[in-house]
N, C-alpha and C positions, 0 to 999 in steps of 0.2 A: 527705728529706720526714719529719716527725716522725709519731708514732704517734696515732692518731685514733679518739675513740668515739663509735661509731653509735648510736642504737636509729631501729627503727621505730616510731613516733609523730608526730602530727602537734603543732604547737602549737595549734592549735585543740581535735583530740579531750584533748590532754593538758590544756589548760584546764576543757572541758567536764564529763572525767570524773575532775577532781581529789576531788570528794568521795565515788566510789566507790573499795571499797580492795580489787575483785579483781584479780590481777595479770597483767599482760601480758607479750607476748615484746618487747623493743627490741635496738638494734644500734648500739654506744656509739661514738661517734667522739672521740676525746680529740687535741687538741695538745697534744706536749710533744717534745722536741727530743732525749730520750732517756730512755729507762725507769731506775730509777735501780739502780747497780750490786750491792745489797744482792737487787736481785730476778732470780732464775733463769730465769723463763721469762716472757715476754707474758702468757701467762696469770696465772701470780702475782701479776703487778705489776696486770694489768687487777680482778684480783680484791680487791685491797688498793685500790686506787682504790676500787672498790664501795663496799667497808665501810665507805670516809670517810661515805656522804651514807646510807648505808641504814639504816633501824630496826633497831632489833636483832633484830627477830623474822625480817626477811628475809635469810633466806642469801645471800653475794654467789658466787652461781655461774653461772660460764659456759658459755654452750650452744655457741656457735662461736667460735674465733678464725679471723682473717681476715688474710693476710700478703700477697698476688699482685694481686688488683685492688683492692683499700685494705685498709689498716691499721685493725683494729679488733676489736670482738668482738658479740656478742649474749646477751642475757639478760633474765629475767623479772625484771620489779620491776612496786612496785604506781604507780599513778598520780600519788603523792604523791610517791615516791622518786626516781621519773624527773622531777618539777618541781625536786626540789632537787637533782639532777644537772645539770640543764639550766641552773640559775644559776653552774654552776662557769665561769670564765674562758677555761678550754680545750676548752668543749664548740664546735664547729664549727654541728652542726646537730641538729635533733630532725626525724625523718620518719616517715611512717607503715609499719607492717607490712604489706602487702596479700597475702590468701589467694589465688591464681591455680590457674584451671580449666583444663584440658585442653580445646584447641580441634579437640575431635572429629569376570603384568604387562603388562596391557599400556602402561604409560607410557614406558616404552624404547622403543619400535615407535614411537609415537605421537609420541615428542620427537625422533624420528630417530637415533638411538644403536643402531645394529646393530651385532652383534658380529663378523657377517663380512666388515665393512668393510676395505679395505686399508689406508686411511687415515680419518681424524678423528678426534673428541673421545676414544673410548675407546681406541684406539691410541697416541694421543700421547703421553697421560697413562698409559700400561700400566695402563689401570682404576684408575688411582688409587692403587695398589700401595705407595708410598712414605706414605700422608697418614693423618692420624690422625683420625677425626668424632668428637667428643664429644658424645652424646646426653643433654640434660638432660628426664628424661619419669620413667616408673614403672616404669623397673629393665627387666631383659633377660630370655627366658627362652632359655638359651643353647645348650641341646643342638637347637633347632631347624636344618635343613639350612640355613638361609640362613646361619646362621652356622659353617660347616665351612668347616675352614684348610686344605682339599687345596692342593697345589701352589704355597702362600702361602711366601715366603721368612723370614729371619730378621727378629722384633720389630725396628722401626726403630732405631735404636744412641740415638737421641734419646730415647724415649721414658722418662719418669720415672715413672709413674703405678704402681697398683697393682691386683690382683686381691683384695677384702676376700672372706674367706671365712667361712662359716657352716654352721651345723649341715644347711641348707639351699640352699649354695651353697658347695659342696666345689672342691678345690684345683683336681681337673679341668673346672672350669667355665669358664676364662680358654683362651684358645689364641694361634694366631700372627693368626684373626682378630679375636676378641675379645679384646683385647690386656688392657682395663681394665674394672674395673667396681667402685664405691663406693656406698653410700648417705648420707643425709642428713634425718634424722629428729629432731633436740634440737628444731629450732622448732612442729615438727608437734605433738609430745609434749607442750612446753609448753604449747601453744593447747589441746589437748583430752586432754589425760592418759597414760598409759601404753597405746602402742597393743594390742588383741584380736591376740595374736600365731597365732590359730586362724583366723583371716578373711585376715591378710595377712603378711605376710616381713619380720620383722626383718632383711631382706637385700637385694642388688643383684636377687634375681630379680621378677619380675614378675608380680605376682597382677591385671593389671586388663585386661591387652594392648594397649593404648596405645603403651608403651613400645616393646617388641618388635614392632609394625607399622612406627611410622616410623621405628628403627633399620634395618630391613632397607628401608625402600624408599630410604633413604638410602646403600646400601652392601652388601644383600643378595646372595647369590651366585648364582650361576645355579641351580636348581631345578627339574628335569623328572620326573614332570606334577607342576603343579599344579591347583588350582582350590577351588572352595570349594562344597560339596552338589554338586558336579560344575558350577557355573558360573564363566564364565572359567576355563577350560581352555588351558594352555598352556606355558610357560617363566617362573618367577617371575624376577626380578631386580632387584636396586638400582639406583640410578646410577653408585655408584662401585662394581662387586664386587670389587676387590680392596683398597678402600680397607680401613683398620685399627678396627674400632671402641672405642669408652668408653663404656659406661653409667652414667648419674650418675641415681640415683636420689633425686628430690627430689619424687614426688607420689605421695600416699598419698589413702585414703578420705575423709579430710576436705579435701582438696583441697593446693596446691604454696602452701607457706610462703617470704614471701621471704626469711627467716631462711637457711634453707636451699637456697634456689637460689640465694642469694649465694655461700655456703658450698662450692657443685658449681662457680659459677664461678672461684672463687679456687684449687679445686681444681685445674678441668681446664686452666686456662693455667700455673700449674704445674705439672701433668702433663707438656706438652709436646703439646696438641693442635691441630689446622689450622684446624679449623672445629669452632662449635659450634653446634646444633641444637638448638631450643628449642619445642617446639609447645604453649604456654601464655601466659596473655595475662589480666590484670583490666580495674580501667577504668585512663583516661587519666589520668595525674599530671605535675605539671611533672617536669623529667629529673632534676633535685638530690632527686626523692622517689622516684623509681621506681629498685627494686632493680637491675630487669632495664636499664634503659638506664645505669646506676652500673655495673656489673657488663660490660656491655658495651664503656661508653665505653673500660675497661683492657684489657679482651680485644682490640681493634680495635686499640690501641696498640702492644701489643706482637705485632702482624701480625696475630691470630687474626679468621677471619671467622664474625659471626653473624649465621644465619638465624632469622627467628623470625616465627609465623603471625602474620595479623592480625585473624584474630577470626572466630567463625560469627557475627556481630549483622546481617548483611547481608538482605533488599538495602535497608532505610533506610540515608540518608546520617548521615557523621558517626558510624561503628560499627568505624571502624577502630581497634586497638591495637598497641602496638610501635612506636610511631610516631619513634622517638628517629634523627637522619640516618646514625647510624654504626650501626644494624641493617638488614639486607636485610628487607622486609617483605614478606609473601608470602601474596598471597591466593589462591583456586583457583578454578579453572576445568574443565568435563569434558572427558573424548577421547570418539575415536571408537567407544565400547562402550559397548550398555547391557541391561539385563534386563529385558522385556516382560515383563509378569503383567496380563493386560488384563482390566475389568470385564465383564460380559455380563449386562443386565439383562435382566428378562421380558418388554419390550415390544421387544425386538430391538435396543437399541442397545447397544453395542460401547464404551466408555471406557476410553483408554489409562490405562494403569499402571505400576508396576515393582518389582519382588520378588526376592529372592533366597531362594526358598524350593523346595524338591523336588516338591512338588506332593501329598504323602501326605495323608490324609484327606478329599480331594473326589473323589467319583464322576465320568469322565466323562461327561456329558452333563446330570448332573441339574441342575437348578434346585433354590436354596435358599430358605427366607424370609429376608427381607431386612428391618432395622429398623434407627432412627438409635437410639443413645445415650441424646441428649439428651429423649428422650419417653418413656421408660421408668421413669419415674416419678423420687422423690426430688427433688432441690431443681434437677433439670434438667442444669444446668451442669456438676457434676462428673458427670454421668453423660454430658453428650455428648463430655468429656473421654476417657471411659475411665477415670478415677481409681481408684486400691485403693477397693476394698471400695464401689465408689456402683453396679454392675448388680443388677440385682435376676433371678436365676437365671430364674424364674418366664419372664422376658419375654425374654430372650434365648437360652434352650438351646436348641439344635440351629437355630441361626439365624447369618447372616452381619450381621454387626455393624456400623455406619457409626458410627467415632470421628471426633472434629473433631482435630488437631493443637494440642501446647501444656500446658506445667506438668510432666509427668513425659514420661520420654522414650518413642519411637515403638515399643521393642520391649516395654515396660513394658505399652503398651497392650493387644497383643495376649494376654500375658502375664494380664491381667484379664478378658477375654474370654474365654479358655480356661479360668479355674476356674472363671467364669460358667456354663460347661457352653454355650458359643459356639463354632459350626463354623468360624467365617472369621472372619475382619475389613477391612474399606477404612478406608486413612487417609487422614482429608482434610485437604487441608492449609488456614488459614487463610488470610484476605484479605493479611494482612502478609505471610505464605510466599508468597502469588502461585504460581506454577505450576512452581517448583523443585520435582524430584523427586529422592528419595533412595534408595537400594534397598537393604534391610536384612534381615538375615536373622532371620524372626521363625518363634518358637513354635510356631503355629498358619498354616495356610492364611492371607497378608495380603496385601496390595497398597496402594502409596500411589499417590494422585491426589490432582492440584491444586485450587487452589481455586475455577477455574468449572465443573469439571466433579464437585467435590464438590458445589457447587449443584446442580447436574441431578440428581446422583442423588438428594438429598434431596426436591428436587423432587418426582420420581419415587416416592417412598416416600410422597407427603402425596397428590399424583394417585391413586394405587393404591390407596390405604385408604378413597378415595372410593366407590370402585367395587367391581365382586363381582371382582376379581380384586388380592390379597393382593400387592406387592410381593416378587418374586424376584430372584435373582443368581447369581452363579458367578463363579472366578477363572479366566482362562486362563493357565497359566503356559506361557513360550515360549521360554524359556531363555538363551543369548547370544547379541546379536546386534554386529555388528561392523560397518564401515564406516558408522556414523551419520554421517548428514550435518543439520544443518550441528555441526561442531566445529571447535574449541573452541571452546564456549561459556563466559559468565561464572557460577559456579554461584549459584542464588539465594541461599543462605546465605553467599557470602564476603563479607568485611565492606569496605564503602564508604568511601570519601574523602566530604569534607576532611577534611584534619590536623586537631584538636582541636585540638594544643596549638601547633600552627605552620603555618597555611596556607599557608605560602611555602614547602613543602617538600610535594612531592604525593604522599599516600602511599594507597594500596600501592605498591609502587615494580615489581612485576610480577605476574602470574598464573603458576600453574604445574598441572600436573594432580592435583585433588584429589576428586573425585568418582566414587565407587565403585572403588574403589584396592584391589587384591590385595595381600594381604603377607603378614609369618610373622604366628601367632597362638599363642599359649602350649596347655599342658596345662591341664584344670581348670579353664577358662575357655569357657563357651558360647560361641556365635558369635552371640548378641543379647547376651549379657551381661545377662541377667536371671536371677535366682538359681535358677531351678528350671529353668534349661537346661542338662543334663547333655551334651548331645553333645562330643566330641573332634573338633577338627580342625586342621590343620598350619597352613592357610592361611585368614583371613579378611576380607572387602572389609568396606571404612568407608569414610566420606566426612567431610572436614572441613578445613580450612583447615591443620590438622595434619597430612594427607596431602599437603600442595602444599609448606608448610617442605621437609620435608627431601628432595624431590624437587631444590632449591633446592642446600641443604645438598651433594648426594652432586655436583650439577653444580659446585658450588662448589672440592670436592676435587680435582675430573676438573682445570680450570682451573688450580689453584694447582700442578698435579704439571706439566701444560703450559707454564707461564708462572711461575718462583717465584722470579719478581723482582717481580709484580706485589703491589701491597698489595691488602687487603680492600676498599679503594674502587675501584680498578681492575678487580678481579674483577667487584664491583656494576654498573660503569659500563658492562661489556662485556656482563653480561646484559641492563642497559638498554637499551641502544641499539641492540640487534642484535633487539628484541622485536618481535613483530608483532601485528599488529592484526586481521587478515583470515581468515576461516574457511576450510576445506575447499570450501565453496562460490565462493571470492573475493572475498565480502564482509565488512566491518566483523564483529567477532564481536556476536552477539547478548546480552542481560540475557535468564537464564532466568528470573527471577520474572515478566517480563512479556512476552517476543518481542520485545521492541523492541532497536535497536540500541543497545549499549553506548558507554560513556564513559572516558575517564581518570581519573573517578572511582573507575569499577567495575573497569579492567584496568591504571590506573597506565600505564606506558611500553607496555605489552601481554604478551602471552603467550610465556617462554622459547623459544629459538631456539638449541640447545647448540651447534651444530654454525658456526653462525655465529658463537656468543661465542668462539668459541678465536682466530678472528680478525679482532676490531673493526674496527682499520686506527687510533682515535682511543682514547683513554679519558679520560675526567676523575676527576685523581686529588684526592685530598684528603686534607692536611695533619692532624695533630694541633692546629697552632695555626690551622687553619684554620677548626677544630673550636668552637676556643677564641673564636677576633673573632664565629664565628656567637650563641652564646652571650652573648657582650658586647654584639653587636649586636640579640638578645633580651630587652635588658634583665633578665639574671641578675645578682644583687650578686656580686660578688668572693666571698664567702664562697661563697654556691651554686655558682659557680663548683669551687673548690677542693673540695666535696665531692662534688663531681661527677667530676672530673679526678684528681684529688691531685697537683695543680701547684699551686705560687705563681703567677698571671697578673695582667698589667697590662692594663687593657682600654684607656689611652690609644692607642695604635695603633691598636685594633680598627674605629675612625669610618675608616681609610681604604679597609678592605676593604666600604665602602658600607653596605649594611641586609644585611636575615635574610636576602634572594632571593638576594643574592650567595656564598653558597655554593658553592663551584666543585661542585654538584649535575649530575648528567644529565638532568633536568628541568628546565623554568621555570612557576614558578609568581607571578602577577602579583596583589597584592591591592589593591583603592583604596576607599578612603574616599569617597562623596563630598561628604560635608559641606555642599553647596550648592554646587560648585565646577563648571563645564562641561566644561573642558578637564583632562585630567589625564596625567602620563605619569612612566612611570619605566625605570629600564635595566639589565641586567645587564651583569655581568661577567664572564666564563667562560676557564676555560684548560685547551684539550687539550694530551695527551700521544702524539704518532705512537709507536704501536707494530705500523706496518705496513710499507711498502714505503718502504727510506732516502730515494729521493727521488719525491715525490706532492707534487700539488697539489688540495688539496681545494676545490669550489667550495658555495656554498651555496643551496640552495632553502628560499624561506620562503612556508610556508603560512599567511597570518596570524586570528588569530582573527576573526570578523565584526565588523562593527563598529570594528575597530583599526587602525591603522599601525606597521607592523613593518620596523625596519631593522638590518640586521646590517652591522657595520665591522671589518676588511675582508671584503668579497665573498670571496676567496680567500683560505687559507692554502697559505705552499709550505713544504715540507721538505724539508731537506736529508740527514737522518740519522735515526734510531731513537731513540727518546729524546729528542728536539727537544721542547720544549713553545712552541705560540703562542697569545695570547692575542685574544679577539674581544669586541665589545661589542654589545649587542642592548638596543635602543630600543624602548620600547613607548610610542604614544599612542594615548587615546583620549577617548570624548567622555561623558559622561554619559547613563543611559538613566534609565526610567522605574521607583522603586521603591516600593513601599509601606514605610513605617518598619519596619525590623528584615528587610527584603528583602534577597535575593542575586540576580546573576544570574551565570553563567558561561557562558562560549564559550572553545572549545577551538582549536587550531591546530597548528605542527610546526615546526621547524626542521630541514632535512636537510643536512650535510657528506658530499659524492661524491669522490672518484676515480674514480670508474670500474666500481672494484672493491667498494670499501665502500661502506655508506652508513651514516652517524652518525645516527642519529636522536633529536631530543629534544621530548617533548610539553610545546605552551606553553599554559599558561590563564591567564584574565584573568577577573579574579571583582571582579564591582561589589557593594560593601555600603551599601546604605542605612541610616544608626546610628536607632536608635529615638529 
């Protein structure tokens, strides 16, 4: 495969911004059979190629060179120079750089991973000891006990990575647990100028906390005692406690830049990681314009499992990100633990809330004056949200202040209230947030309440103002509560389907614990994340699909040790087909945002079940050629597919694979455009591989979506050996439904293959769309 020049800017933005003279970062990818022999390095050749089209005032400076997940480099260019470069015959693509954002322990126990079990996934995999998990995030705080290397064997011989040392990340920072640490900031600095090294480290060291937290969720060692401000006391542990960690710092104060993320993918795969965990995301774009999708494709092609967070855009639909089918897209659920902090109102009503705060600052039994920030003067809107400088100290001093959620961070609102002299805060969800609650480490006595309870509290303030008894309230902090029912519940913030790029591929794939998760935290970063918070803690409680993703990353490492012959697709299949959809009451999981029953658009195939995933019976495996056929049938051009896959492809045979939905995915999604037709049908061809018992017979059970007829042929699969592959065909027939122009209707069902020991479950969705 030749060398490629690749840069992150779309054709559209190139054209629209050509008149501007400011420079942007690109990754340039050029087709060429070989670099001329006169050049000693790729970088030298790339810079010479650049110089041929650049204006004299523009230095031909290469930021990153990529050799593993694709061949090319990144550079900072003016739009005019980029347009000139685009005209060269050896340029394959021009794609935009995105700035990504972070998708910001009882979970092993909740997932059934018991250290005392004589058998099970942890024992079978020796806790993941020979596997390496690469975490692309904000770096790591290596001194945390979660990263100690006691009783670990030598570093795996396959490891080719490095521990980059700096003045603040010394030679002793890495060990037999944290075996690699690197940082990538050229793209960040190209867009934002030289970093301020008084506020962040030019090293793998974490100044945010997010990366330390996610790394310890994936593979933290057992640490006791562990808690946050006295909450969630117990043993902290990651999913794969003996797995090795490699930290790739790609996220900085201004975000996570595609050119740096791609450089980290390139390095991680070359270093020899087995799993990549990525808790960042941006807007959904076609796969060949998506740096994460590009990096993940080559990683999967080389046997690396890639797990990515689904995003925190829920509970609205079409919010899921990181949707490429070769990526495991992870949503968030609750666990059976919460931190109640209820609001007691002056009228005697007690309103439920949650918080991680030790209660200091409030006198037991005392009621405090209660006000709503939005009625305290100013423009009303800013003060209702408790934005910086919006609160009048004369209005809020000594009072409990109600702040609406939105714009600034939840903890930052508390800081604003505290600066203005407020005694405490009640953070109320907006309508869009629904009833989902997130417990935060606040800088003053504070709690969070749902949208309906926020309305009730504001209503009480209004009614009390009309009476002779002004509104009062206090917060009742109740510590840690275990055994919560129902659980799991789909977290309100967890991003939802359908898949904006390919509705025939159901996303998210699964959900995992992501609400109020205890994990390691760096020094010198307050638990609230606000600048004034000087508290030092070893563990912090965070929520987000960022926390759900590393749970699956760690589980994938355990599965890969237990089944070294499994591909990334097989591991994902095992997690998906064994996932469950019922809570600890035995009923379908609820949606935290509204209390209603959740759907496959919320949880995908369901909540991960590690023990069952170790022995799924059958897996839906997917080859690189299967993905290429999928891209061909998705109407990507040959050039686009080459950009994405680094392979010379031929789409002429792809139609044999049928349509987009015929990718051998563990879930099935049929999408019908009605166009006035009354009767519609489609089919799916699937191929399952026996990874269970040699002689086994699987029989199918169909739960058709309402209003559809679903048939499966054959109805029985007879296997004679492990590794044997058998095909089956699913036909879906449906009739048009009445929809307004642009309207959609979705119904769900399932297909289950069972041999009496294993149940291999695939969700089946049927979506009807009425064109505008």
